[in-house]
C-alpha positions as a Markdown table, in Angstrom:
| # | Residue | x | y | z |
|---|---|---|---|---|
| 1 | Met | -3.1 | 25.7 | -19.6 |
| 2 | Ser | -3.8 | 22.0 | -19.6 |
| 3 | Asp | -7.4 | 21.0 | -19.3 |
| 4 | Gln | -6.5 | 19.1 | -16.4 |
| 5 | Ser | -5.1 | 22.5 | -14.5 |
| 6 | Gln | -8.4 | 24.4 | -16.0 |
| 7 | Arg | -10.6 | 21.5 | -14.3 |
| 8 | Ala | -8.6 | 22.0 | -10.9 |
| 9 | Lys | -9.2 | 26.0 | -10.8 |
| 10 | Thr | -12.8 | 25.4 | -11.8 |
| 11 | Phe | -13.1 | 22.7 | -9.1 |
| 12 | Thr | -11.5 | 25.2 | -6.4 |
| 13 | Ser | -14.0 | 28.2 | -7.8 |
| 14 | Leu | -16.9 | 25.7 | -6.5 |
| 15 | His | -16.1 | 26.1 | -3.0 |
| 16 | Lys | -18.0 | 29.2 | -1.9 |
| 17 | Lys | -18.9 | 29.8 | 1.7 |
| 18 | Gly | -22.5 | 29.8 | 2.2 |
| 19 | Asp | -23.3 | 28.6 | -1.0 |
| 20 | Pro | -21.5 | 24.9 | -0.9 |
| 21 | Val | -20.6 | 22.9 | -3.7 |
| 22 | Ile | -22.8 | 19.5 | -3.5 |
| 23 | Leu | -20.7 | 16.3 | -4.0 |
| 24 | Phe | -23.1 | 13.1 | -4.2 |
| 25 | Asn | -20.2 | 10.7 | -4.0 |
| 26 | Ile | -20.0 | 7.8 | -6.7 |
| 27 | Trp | -17.9 | 4.8 | -7.1 |
| 28 | Asp | -17.4 | 4.1 | -10.6 |
| 29 | Ala | -18.1 | 5.4 | -14.3 |
| 30 | Gly | -21.9 | 4.4 | -14.4 |
| 31 | Ser | -22.8 | 6.1 | -11.2 |
| 32 | Ala | -20.5 | 9.1 | -12.2 |
| 33 | Gly | -22.7 | 9.5 | -15.5 |
| 34 | Ala | -25.8 | 9.3 | -13.3 |
| 35 | Val | -24.9 | 12.1 | -11.1 |
| 36 | Arg | -23.6 | 14.0 | -14.0 |
| 37 | Asp | -27.0 | 13.7 | -15.8 |
| 38 | Ala | -28.3 | 14.9 | -12.4 |
| 39 | Gly | -26.7 | 18.3 | -13.0 |
| 40 | Ala | -23.7 | 18.0 | -10.6 |
| 41 | Gln | -21.0 | 20.4 | -11.2 |
| 42 | Ala | -18.3 | 17.8 | -10.3 |
| 43 | Ile | -17.6 | 14.4 | -9.4 |
| 44 | Ala | -16.3 | 12.9 | -6.2 |
| 45 | Thr | -15.5 | 9.5 | -5.4 |
| 46 | Gly | -15.9 | 7.8 | -2.1 |
| 47 | Ser | -13.5 | 5.4 | -0.9 |
| 48 | Ala | -16.0 | 3.2 | 0.9 |
| 49 | Pro | -18.5 | 2.8 | -2.0 |
| 50 | Val | -15.7 | 2.3 | -4.4 |
| 51 | Ala | -14.1 | -0.6 | -2.3 |
| 52 | Met | -17.3 | -1.9 | -1.4 |
| 53 | Ala | -18.6 | -2.0 | -5.4 |
| 54 | Gln | -15.4 | -4.1 | -6.0 |
| 55 | Gly | -16.0 | -6.5 | -3.2 |
| 56 | Phe | -13.5 | -5.1 | -1.0 |
| 57 | Gly | -13.6 | -3.2 | 2.7 |
| 58 | Asp | -13.1 | 0.2 | 3.1 |
| 59 | Gly | -9.5 | 1.3 | 4.7 |
| 60 | Gln | -7.1 | 0.9 | 1.5 |
| 61 | Asn | -8.1 | -2.8 | 1.1 |
| 62 | Ile | -8.8 | -2.3 | -2.7 |
| 63 | Pro | -5.6 | -2.4 | -4.4 |
| 64 | Leu | -4.1 | 0.9 | -5.5 |
| 65 | Glu | -3.9 | -0.3 | -8.8 |
| 66 | Thr | -7.5 | -1.2 | -9.0 |
| 67 | Ala | -8.5 | 2.2 | -7.3 |
| 68 | Leu | -6.5 | 4.3 | -9.8 |
| 69 | Glu | -8.0 | 2.3 | -12.9 |
| 70 | Asn | -11.3 | 3.1 | -11.5 |
| 71 | Ala | -10.3 | 6.7 | -11.1 |
| 72 | Arg | -9.2 | 6.9 | -14.6 |
| 73 | Arg | -12.0 | 5.2 | -16.2 |
| 74 | Ile | -14.4 | 7.7 | -14.1 |
| 75 | Val | -12.5 | 10.8 | -15.4 |
| 76 | Ala | -12.8 | 9.4 | -19.0 |
| 77 | Ala | -16.3 | 9.1 | -18.7 |
| 78 | Val | -17.5 | 12.6 | -17.4 |
| 79 | Asp | -16.8 | 15.9 | -18.7 |
| 80 | Leu | -16.5 | 17.3 | -15.0 |
| 81 | Pro | -13.5 | 17.8 | -12.6 |
| 82 | Val | -13.2 | 14.7 | -10.7 |
| 83 | Thr | -11.9 | 14.5 | -7.0 |
| 84 | Leu | -10.3 | 11.3 | -5.7 |
| 85 | Asp | -11.2 | 10.0 | -2.1 |
| 86 | Phe | -7.6 | 9.0 | -1.4 |
| 87 | Glu | -7.8 | 7.8 | 2.3 |
| 88 | Gly | -4.2 | 7.9 | 3.5 |
| 89 | Ala | -2.5 | 8.0 | 0.0 |
| 90 | Tyr | -1.3 | 4.2 | 0.3 |
| 91 | Ala | 1.7 | 5.5 | 2.3 |
| 92 | Glu | 3.2 | 6.5 | 5.5 |
| 93 | Asp | 6.1 | 8.7 | 4.5 |
| 94 | Pro | 6.1 | 11.9 | 2.3 |
| 95 | Gln | 7.9 | 10.3 | -0.4 |
| 96 | Gly | 5.5 | 7.6 | -1.1 |
| 97 | Ile | 2.5 | 9.9 | -0.7 |
| 98 | Ala | 4.3 | 12.0 | -3.5 |
| 99 | Gln | 4.7 | 9.2 | -5.7 |
| 100 | Asn | 1.2 | 7.8 | -5.3 |
| 101 | Val | -0.4 | 11.2 | -5.7 |
| 102 | Lys | 1.6 | 11.9 | -9.0 |
| 103 | Arg | 0.1 | 8.3 | -10.1 |
| 104 | Ala | -3.4 | 9.8 | -9.2 |
| 105 | Leu | -3.0 | 13.0 | -10.9 |
| 106 | Asp | -1.7 | 11.2 | -14.3 |
| 107 | Cys | -5.4 | 9.4 | -14.0 |
| 108 | Gly | -6.8 | 13.0 | -14.6 |
| 109 | Val | -8.3 | 13.7 | -11.0 |
| 110 | Val | -8.0 | 17.2 | -9.8 |
| 111 | Gly | -8.5 | 16.7 | -6.2 |
| 112 | Phe | -8.1 | 14.3 | -3.2 |
| 113 | Asn | -9.5 | 13.8 | 0.2 |
| 114 | Phe | -6.6 | 12.8 | 2.6 |
| 115 | Glu | -7.2 | 11.5 | 6.1 |
| 116 | Asp | -5.4 | 11.8 | 9.1 |
| 117 | Gln | -6.3 | 8.6 | 10.7 |
| 118 | Ile | -3.6 | 5.9 | 10.8 |
| 119 | Ile | -5.1 | 3.1 | 8.2 |
| 120 | Gly | -4.4 | -0.4 | 9.5 |
| 121 | Gly | -3.4 | 1.3 | 13.0 |
| 122 | Asp | -4.8 | 3.3 | 15.8 |
| 123 | Gly | -5.9 | 6.8 | 16.6 |
| 124 | Leu | -4.4 | 9.6 | 14.3 |
| 125 | Tyr | -1.1 | 11.0 | 13.2 |
| 126 | Asp | 0.2 | 13.8 | 15.4 |
| 127 | Thr | -0.7 | 17.0 | 14.0 |
| 128 | Ala | 2.9 | 17.9 | 12.8 |
| 129 | Val | 3.5 | 14.5 | 11.3 |
| 130 | Gln | 0.1 | 14.9 | 9.3 |
| 131 | Ala | 1.1 | 18.3 | 8.2 |
| 132 | Lys | 4.4 | 16.8 | 6.7 |
| 133 | Arg | 2.4 | 14.4 | 5.0 |
| 134 | Val | -0.3 | 17.3 | 3.4 |
| 135 | Glu | 2.9 | 19.2 | 2.6 |
| 136 | Ala | 4.3 | 16.2 | 0.6 |
| 137 | Met | 0.9 | 15.9 | -1.2 |
| 138 | Arg | 0.9 | 19.7 | -2.2 |
| 139 | Ala | 4.5 | 19.5 | -3.3 |
| 140 | Ala | 3.6 | 16.5 | -5.5 |
| 141 | Cys | 0.7 | 18.5 | -7.3 |
| 142 | Glu | 3.0 | 21.3 | -7.6 |
| 143 | Asp | 5.7 | 19.2 | -9.2 |
| 144 | Ala | 2.9 | 17.9 | -11.7 |
| 145 | Cys | 2.0 | 21.5 | -12.5 |
| 146 | Ile | -1.7 | 20.8 | -11.3 |
| 147 | Pro | -3.7 | 23.1 | -8.9 |
| 148 | Ala | -5.4 | 20.1 | -7.2 |
| 149 | Tyr | -7.6 | 20.6 | -4.2 |
| 150 | Val | -6.1 | 19.0 | -1.1 |
| 151 | Asn | -9.2 | 18.4 | 1.1 |
| 152 | Ala | -7.6 | 17.4 | 4.4 |
| 153 | Arg | -9.4 | 15.3 | 6.4 |
| 154 | Thr | -9.7 | 14.9 | 10.2 |
| 155 | Asp | -11.1 | 11.7 | 11.9 |
| 156 | Ile | -11.5 | 13.3 | 15.1 |
| 157 | Phe | -15.5 | 13.7 | 15.2 |
| 158 | Leu | -15.9 | 10.4 | 12.9 |
| 159 | Lys | -14.3 | 8.1 | 15.4 |
| 160 | Ala | -16.4 | 9.4 | 18.3 |
| 161 | Pro | -19.8 | 9.2 | 19.3 |
| 162 | Ala | -21.4 | 12.3 | 18.3 |
| 163 | Glu | -22.8 | 12.6 | 21.8 |
| 164 | Thr | -19.3 | 12.9 | 22.9 |
| 165 | His | -18.2 | 15.8 | 20.9 |
| 166 | Asp | -16.9 | 18.7 | 23.3 |
| 167 | Glu | -14.7 | 22.0 | 22.9 |
| 168 | Ala | -11.6 | 20.2 | 23.3 |
| 169 | Met | -12.1 | 18.1 | 20.4 |
| 170 | Leu | -13.4 | 21.2 | 18.5 |
| 171 | Asn | -10.3 | 23.0 | 19.4 |
| 172 | Asp | -8.1 | 19.9 | 18.4 |
| 173 | Ala | -9.7 | 20.3 | 15.0 |
| 174 | Ile | -9.2 | 24.1 | 14.7 |
| 175 | Ala | -5.5 | 23.7 | 15.3 |
| 176 | Arg | -5.2 | 20.6 | 12.9 |
| 177 | Ala | -7.1 | 23.1 | 10.4 |
| 178 | Ser | -4.4 | 25.5 | 10.9 |
| 179 | Ala | -1.4 | 23.2 | 10.5 |
| 180 | Tyr | -2.7 | 21.7 | 7.3 |
| 181 | Glu | -3.7 | 25.0 | 6.0 |
| 182 | Ala | 0.1 | 25.9 | 6.5 |
| 183 | Ala | 1.3 | 22.9 | 4.9 |
| 184 | Gly | -0.7 | 23.5 | 1.4 |
| 185 | Ala | -4.1 | 22.2 | 2.1 |
| 186 | Ser | -7.0 | 23.6 | 0.2 |
| 187 | Gly | -10.1 | 22.8 | 2.2 |
| 188 | Phe | -10.6 | 20.8 | 5.7 |
| 189 | Phe | -13.0 | 18.0 | 5.9 |
| 190 | Ala | -14.5 | 17.2 | 9.5 |
| 191 | Pro | -16.9 | 14.0 | 8.7 |
| 192 | Gly | -18.8 | 13.0 | 11.5 |
| 193 | Leu | -19.6 | 16.6 | 12.9 |
| 194 | Lys | -23.3 | 17.4 | 13.5 |
| 195 | Asp | -23.5 | 19.8 | 16.3 |
| 196 | Glu | -24.8 | 23.2 | 14.3 |
| 197 | Ala | -22.7 | 25.4 | 16.8 |
| 198 | Met | -19.6 | 23.3 | 16.5 |
| 199 | Ile | -20.1 | 23.5 | 12.9 |
| 200 | Gly | -20.7 | 27.1 | 13.0 |
| 201 | His | -17.5 | 27.8 | 15.1 |
| 202 | Leu | -15.3 | 25.7 | 13.1 |
| 203 | Cys | -16.2 | 27.6 | 9.6 |
| 204 | Glu | -15.5 | 31.0 | 11.6 |
| 205 | Arg | -12.4 | 29.9 | 13.3 |
| 206 | Thr | -10.6 | 28.3 | 10.2 |
| 207 | Asn | -9.6 | 30.0 | 7.2 |
| 208 | Leu | -9.8 | 26.9 | 4.9 |
| 209 | Pro | -13.3 | 26.0 | 3.3 |
| 210 | Val | -15.1 | 23.5 | 5.5 |
| 211 | Asn | -16.6 | 20.4 | 4.3 |
| 212 | Ile | -19.1 | 18.4 | 6.2 |
| 213 | Ile | -20.5 | 14.9 | 5.3 |
| 214 | Ala | -24.5 | 14.7 | 5.2 |
| 215 | Leu | -25.1 | 11.4 | 7.3 |
| 216 | Pro | -28.2 | 11.0 | 9.1 |
| 217 | Gly | -28.6 | 13.4 | 12.0 |
| 218 | Thr | -26.3 | 16.4 | 10.2 |
| 219 | Pro | -28.2 | 19.5 | 9.8 |
| 220 | Gly | -29.7 | 19.9 | 6.1 |
| 221 | Thr | -28.0 | 21.5 | 3.5 |
| 222 | Pro | -29.7 | 25.1 | 3.6 |
| 223 | Arg | -28.7 | 25.2 | 7.2 |
| 224 | Leu | -25.1 | 24.2 | 6.7 |
| 225 | Ala | -25.0 | 26.9 | 4.0 |
| 226 | Glu | -26.0 | 29.4 | 6.7 |
| 227 | Leu | -23.5 | 28.1 | 9.0 |
| 228 | Gly | -20.8 | 28.8 | 6.4 |
| 229 | Val | -20.2 | 25.2 | 4.8 |
| 230 | Thr | -18.3 | 25.3 | 1.5 |
| 231 | Arg | -18.7 | 21.8 | 0.7 |
| 232 | Val | -21.4 | 19.2 | 1.3 |
| 233 | Ser | -20.5 | 15.5 | 0.4 |
| 234 | Tyr | -22.3 | 12.2 | 0.9 |
| 235 | Gly | -19.5 | 9.8 | 1.5 |
| 236 | Pro | -21.4 | 6.1 | 1.6 |
| 237 | Val | -24.8 | 7.3 | 2.1 |
| 238 | Pro | -25.8 | 6.9 | -1.8 |
| 239 | Tyr | -24.2 | 3.5 | -2.4 |
| 240 | Arg | -25.8 | 2.0 | 0.8 |
| 241 | Gln | -29.2 | 3.5 | -0.6 |
| 242 | Met | -28.7 | 2.0 | -3.8 |
| 243 | Ile | -27.9 | -1.3 | -2.2 |
| 244 | Lys | -30.5 | -1.3 | -0.3 |
| 245 | Trp | -32.9 | -0.8 | -2.8 |
| 246 | Leu | -31.3 | -3.6 | -5.0 |
| 247 | Thr | -31.7 | -6.0 | -2.5 |
| 248 | Asp | -35.3 | -5.4 | -1.8 |
| 249 | Gln | -36.1 | -5.5 | -5.5 |
| 250 | Ala | -34.0 | -8.6 | -5.7 |
| 251 | His | -35.8 | -9.8 | -2.9 |
| 252 | Ala | -39.3 | -9.3 | -4.1 |
| 253 | Ala | -38.3 | -11.1 | -7.6 |
| 254 | Ile | -36.8 | -14.1 | -6.1 |
| 255 | His | -39.7 | -14.7 | -3.5 |
| 256 | Tyr | -42.4 | -13.6 | -6.2 |
| 257 | Arg | -44.2 | -16.5 | -4.7 |
| 258 | Asn | -44.6 | -14.8 | -1.3 |
Protein backbone atom coordinates (compact mmCIF):
# COMPACT_ATOMS: atom_id res chain seq x y z
CA MET A 1 0.00 0.00 0.00
CA SER A 2 1.34 3.44 -0.94
CA ASP A 3 1.85 6.16 1.67
CA GLN A 4 -0.90 8.17 0.00
CA SER A 5 -3.35 5.28 0.21
CA GLN A 6 -2.51 4.80 3.88
CA ARG A 7 -3.05 8.50 4.57
CA ALA A 8 -6.41 8.25 2.79
CA LYS A 9 -7.44 5.36 5.01
CA THR A 10 -6.23 7.21 8.09
CA PHE A 11 -8.22 10.28 7.09
CA THR A 12 -11.39 8.27 6.61
CA SER A 13 -10.94 6.62 10.01
CA LEU A 14 -10.93 10.03 11.71
CA HIS A 15 -14.62 10.51 10.90
CA LYS A 16 -16.39 9.21 14.01
CA LYS A 17 -19.99 9.96 14.86
CA GLY A 18 -20.11 11.87 18.10
CA ASP A 19 -16.33 12.45 18.07
CA PRO A 20 -15.88 14.75 15.08
CA VAL A 21 -12.59 15.37 13.36
CA ILE A 22 -11.74 19.07 13.55
CA LEU A 23 -10.51 20.67 10.32
CA PHE A 24 -9.27 24.21 10.89
CA ASN A 25 -9.06 25.23 7.26
CA ILE A 26 -5.80 26.60 5.86
CA TRP A 27 -4.67 28.28 2.62
CA ASP A 28 -0.97 27.64 2.07
CA ALA A 29 2.01 25.64 3.30
CA GLY A 30 2.76 28.11 6.09
CA SER A 31 -0.75 28.09 7.55
CA ALA A 32 -0.81 24.29 7.18
CA GLY A 33 2.34 24.05 9.28
CA ALA A 34 0.83 26.28 11.97
CA VAL A 35 -2.31 24.15 12.22
CA ARG A 36 -0.19 20.98 12.24
CA ASP A 37 1.86 22.38 15.12
CA ALA A 38 -1.37 23.07 17.00
CA GLY A 39 -2.01 19.32 17.02
CA ALA A 40 -4.26 18.77 14.02
CA GLN A 41 -4.87 15.21 12.86
CA ALA A 42 -5.44 16.30 9.26
CA ILE A 43 -5.19 19.37 7.07
CA ALA A 44 -7.99 20.85 4.98
CA THR A 45 -7.78 23.66 2.46
CA GLY A 46 -10.64 26.10 2.03
CA SER A 47 -11.38 27.30 -1.49
CA ALA A 48 -12.17 30.86 -0.44
CA PRO A 49 -9.03 31.45 1.68
CA VAL A 50 -6.80 29.74 -0.90
CA ALA A 51 -8.19 32.02 -3.60
CA MET A 52 -8.14 35.19 -1.50
CA ALA A 53 -4.58 34.56 -0.30
CA GLN A 54 -3.52 34.55 -3.97
CA GLY A 55 -5.52 37.66 -4.86
CA PHE A 56 -8.53 35.93 -6.44
CA GLY A 57 -12.19 35.66 -5.57
CA ASP A 58 -13.84 32.40 -4.57
CA GLY A 59 -15.72 30.32 -7.12
CA GLN A 60 -12.94 28.72 -9.18
CA ASN A 61 -11.46 32.11 -10.05
CA ILE A 62 -8.01 30.95 -8.99
CA PRO A 63 -6.53 29.09 -11.97
CA LEU A 64 -6.53 25.32 -11.65
CA GLU A 65 -2.78 25.12 -12.14
CA THR A 66 -2.21 27.59 -9.31
CA ALA A 67 -4.60 25.75 -7.01
CA LEU A 68 -2.95 22.40 -7.71
CA GLU A 69 0.57 23.74 -7.21
CA ASN A 70 -0.54 25.22 -3.90
CA ALA A 71 -1.96 21.83 -2.89
CA ARG A 72 1.30 20.14 -3.86
CA ARG A 73 3.29 22.50 -1.63
CA ILE A 74 0.92 21.94 1.28
CA VAL A 75 1.20 18.15 0.99
CA ALA A 76 4.99 18.41 0.88
CA ALA A 77 5.06 20.65 3.96
CA VAL A 78 3.07 18.48 6.38
CA ASP A 79 3.19 14.78 7.17
CA LEU A 80 -0.57 14.59 7.60
CA PRO A 81 -3.54 13.69 5.39
CA VAL A 82 -4.52 16.69 3.26
CA THR A 83 -8.01 17.16 1.86
CA LEU A 84 -8.63 19.63 -0.96
CA ASP A 85 -11.62 21.92 -1.27
CA PHE A 86 -12.07 21.31 -4.99
CA GLU A 87 -15.30 23.30 -5.43
CA GLY A 88 -16.86 21.89 -8.64
CA ALA A 89 -13.65 20.15 -9.77
CA TYR A 90 -13.23 22.84 -12.46
CA ALA A 91 -15.44 20.89 -14.87
CA GLU A 92 -19.07 20.22 -15.64
CA ASP A 93 -18.92 16.91 -17.48
CA PRO A 94 -17.89 13.64 -15.81
CA GLN A 95 -14.86 13.19 -18.09
CA GLY A 96 -13.46 16.59 -17.18
CA ILE A 97 -14.09 15.93 -13.49
CA ALA A 98 -12.24 12.62 -13.66
CA GLN A 99 -9.26 14.20 -15.40
CA ASN A 100 -8.96 16.99 -12.85
CA VAL A 101 -9.39 14.65 -9.90
CA LYS A 102 -6.52 12.51 -11.14
CA ARG A 103 -4.35 15.62 -11.44
CA ALA A 104 -5.23 16.59 -7.88
CA LEU A 105 -4.45 13.09 -6.61
CA ASP A 106 -1.06 13.37 -8.28
CA CYS A 107 -0.41 16.27 -5.89
CA GLY A 108 -0.80 13.87 -2.97
CA VAL A 109 -4.17 14.90 -1.54
CA VAL A 110 -6.38 12.21 -0.03
CA GLY A 111 -9.79 13.85 0.01
CA PHE A 112 -12.07 16.33 -1.73
CA ASN A 113 -14.90 18.70 -0.98
CA PHE A 114 -17.16 18.57 -4.03
CA GLU A 115 -20.13 20.92 -4.22
CA ASP A 116 -23.44 20.72 -6.06
CA GLN A 117 -23.93 24.40 -6.82
CA ILE A 118 -23.50 25.47 -10.44
CA ILE A 119 -20.35 27.58 -10.25
CA GLY A 120 -20.66 30.59 -12.50
CA GLY A 121 -24.38 29.91 -12.90
CA ASP A 122 -27.51 29.81 -10.79
CA GLY A 123 -28.87 27.24 -8.39
CA LEU A 124 -27.80 23.65 -7.88
CA TYR A 125 -27.30 20.76 -10.22
CA ASP A 126 -30.23 18.40 -10.40
CA THR A 127 -29.72 15.60 -7.89
CA ALA A 128 -29.37 12.93 -10.56
CA VAL A 129 -26.90 15.03 -12.53
CA GLN A 130 -24.78 15.74 -9.47
CA ALA A 131 -24.84 12.07 -8.53
CA LYS A 132 -23.25 11.29 -11.88
CA ARG A 133 -20.61 13.90 -11.16
CA VAL A 134 -19.89 12.32 -7.77
CA GLU A 135 -19.73 8.95 -9.48
CA ALA A 136 -17.07 10.31 -11.86
CA MET A 137 -15.02 11.59 -8.94
CA ARG A 138 -15.19 8.23 -7.17
CA ALA A 139 -14.29 6.35 -10.35
CA ALA A 140 -11.23 8.56 -10.85
CA CYS A 141 -10.08 7.82 -7.30
CA GLU A 142 -10.52 4.11 -7.88
CA ASP A 143 -8.63 4.28 -11.17
CA ALA A 144 -5.78 5.95 -9.30
CA CYS A 145 -5.98 3.26 -6.58
CA ILE A 146 -6.41 5.94 -3.90
CA PRO A 147 -9.37 5.46 -1.51
CA ALA A 148 -9.88 9.21 -1.28
CA TYR A 149 -12.59 10.71 0.90
CA VAL A 150 -15.24 12.35 -1.27
CA ASN A 151 -17.10 14.88 0.86
CA ALA A 152 -20.21 15.62 -1.19
CA ARG A 153 -21.40 19.13 -0.40
CA THR A 154 -24.85 20.57 -0.86
CA ASP A 155 -25.36 24.33 -0.99
CA ILE A 156 -29.07 24.18 -0.18
CA PHE A 157 -28.63 25.88 3.18
CA LEU A 158 -25.73 28.17 2.32
CA LYS A 159 -27.75 29.81 -0.46
CA ALA A 160 -30.66 30.69 1.82
CA PRO A 161 -30.87 32.76 5.01
CA ALA A 162 -30.87 30.59 8.14
CA GLU A 163 -34.32 31.83 9.15
CA THR A 164 -35.79 30.38 5.94
CA HIS A 165 -34.43 26.86 6.41
CA ASP A 166 -37.37 24.46 6.62
CA GLU A 167 -38.43 20.82 6.47
CA ALA A 168 -38.65 20.82 2.67
CA MET A 169 -35.04 21.93 2.39
CA LEU A 170 -33.99 19.31 4.92
CA ASN A 171 -35.81 16.59 2.99
CA ASP A 172 -34.12 17.75 -0.23
CA ALA A 173 -30.74 17.53 1.51
CA ILE A 174 -31.47 14.05 2.82
CA ALA A 175 -32.51 12.90 -0.66
CA ARG A 176 -29.31 14.33 -2.09
CA ALA A 177 -27.24 12.61 0.60
CA SER A 178 -28.82 9.29 -0.32
CA ALA A 179 -28.15 9.79 -4.03
CA TYR A 180 -24.58 10.91 -3.44
CA GLU A 181 -23.97 7.94 -1.15
CA ALA A 182 -25.14 5.57 -3.88
CA ALA A 183 -22.78 7.34 -6.30
CA GLY A 184 -19.77 6.73 -4.05
CA ALA A 185 -19.58 9.69 -1.70
CA SER A 186 -17.79 9.15 1.61
CA GLY A 187 -19.45 11.97 3.54
CA PHE A 188 -22.07 14.70 3.28
CA PHE A 189 -21.33 18.38 3.84
CA ALA A 190 -24.15 20.83 4.65
CA PRO A 191 -22.54 24.27 5.07
CA GLY A 192 -24.81 26.98 6.38
CA LEU A 193 -27.04 24.61 8.38
CA LYS A 194 -27.19 25.94 11.95
CA ASP A 195 -30.46 24.75 13.47
CA GLU A 196 -29.82 22.07 16.13
CA ALA A 197 -32.95 20.03 15.40
CA MET A 198 -32.30 20.00 11.67
CA ILE A 199 -28.65 19.04 12.15
CA GLY A 200 -29.73 16.20 14.43
CA HIS A 201 -32.35 14.99 11.94
CA LEU A 202 -29.82 15.10 9.10
CA CYS A 203 -27.36 13.00 11.12
CA GLU A 204 -30.11 10.52 11.98
CA ARG A 205 -31.57 10.20 8.51
CA THR A 206 -28.48 9.83 6.35
CA ASN A 207 -25.97 7.01 6.41
CA LEU A 208 -23.10 9.28 5.42
CA PRO A 209 -20.91 11.02 8.00
CA VAL A 210 -22.12 14.61 8.29
CA ASN A 211 -19.87 17.69 8.08
CA ILE A 212 -21.01 21.01 9.56
CA ILE A 213 -19.10 24.27 9.24
CA ALA A 214 -18.51 26.34 12.37
CA LEU A 215 -19.90 29.63 11.14
CA PRO A 216 -21.13 32.27 13.60
CA GLY A 217 -24.43 31.12 15.09
CA THR A 218 -23.69 27.42 14.65
CA PRO A 219 -23.86 25.23 17.79
CA GLY A 220 -20.49 24.68 19.44
CA THR A 221 -18.44 21.57 18.75
CA PRO A 222 -19.52 19.71 21.94
CA ARG A 223 -23.17 20.13 20.95
CA LEU A 224 -22.47 19.17 17.33
CA ALA A 225 -20.81 16.02 18.65
CA GLU A 226 -23.93 15.22 20.69
CA LEU A 227 -26.06 15.68 17.58
CA GLY A 228 -24.01 13.07 15.69
CA VAL A 229 -21.79 15.26 13.53
CA THR A 230 -18.58 13.53 12.41
CA ARG A 231 -16.65 16.46 10.97
CA VAL A 232 -16.43 20.13 11.94
CA SER A 233 -14.67 22.48 9.55
CA TYR A 234 -14.09 26.23 9.66
CA GLY A 235 -14.05 27.31 6.01
CA PRO A 236 -13.02 30.95 5.52
CA VAL A 237 -13.35 31.90 9.21
CA PRO A 238 -9.64 31.45 10.18
CA TYR A 239 -8.44 33.42 7.16
CA ARG A 240 -10.87 36.27 7.80
CA GLN A 241 -9.87 36.43 11.46
CA MET A 242 -6.19 36.46 10.48
CA ILE A 243 -6.72 39.21 7.90
CA LYS A 244 -8.62 41.34 10.41
CA TRP A 245 -5.76 40.96 12.91
CA LEU A 246 -3.20 41.81 10.22
CA THR A 247 -5.15 44.85 9.09
CA ASP A 248 -5.59 46.08 12.65
CA GLN A 249 -1.89 45.62 13.42
CA ALA A 250 -0.83 47.31 10.19
CA HIS A 251 -3.20 50.22 10.85
CA ALA A 252 -1.76 50.70 14.35
CA ALA A 253 1.80 50.64 13.04
CA ILE A 254 1.18 52.98 10.10
CA HIS A 255 -0.84 55.46 12.10
CA TYR A 256 1.37 55.36 15.19
CA ARG A 257 1.17 59.14 15.62
CA ASN A 258 -2.53 58.83 16.28
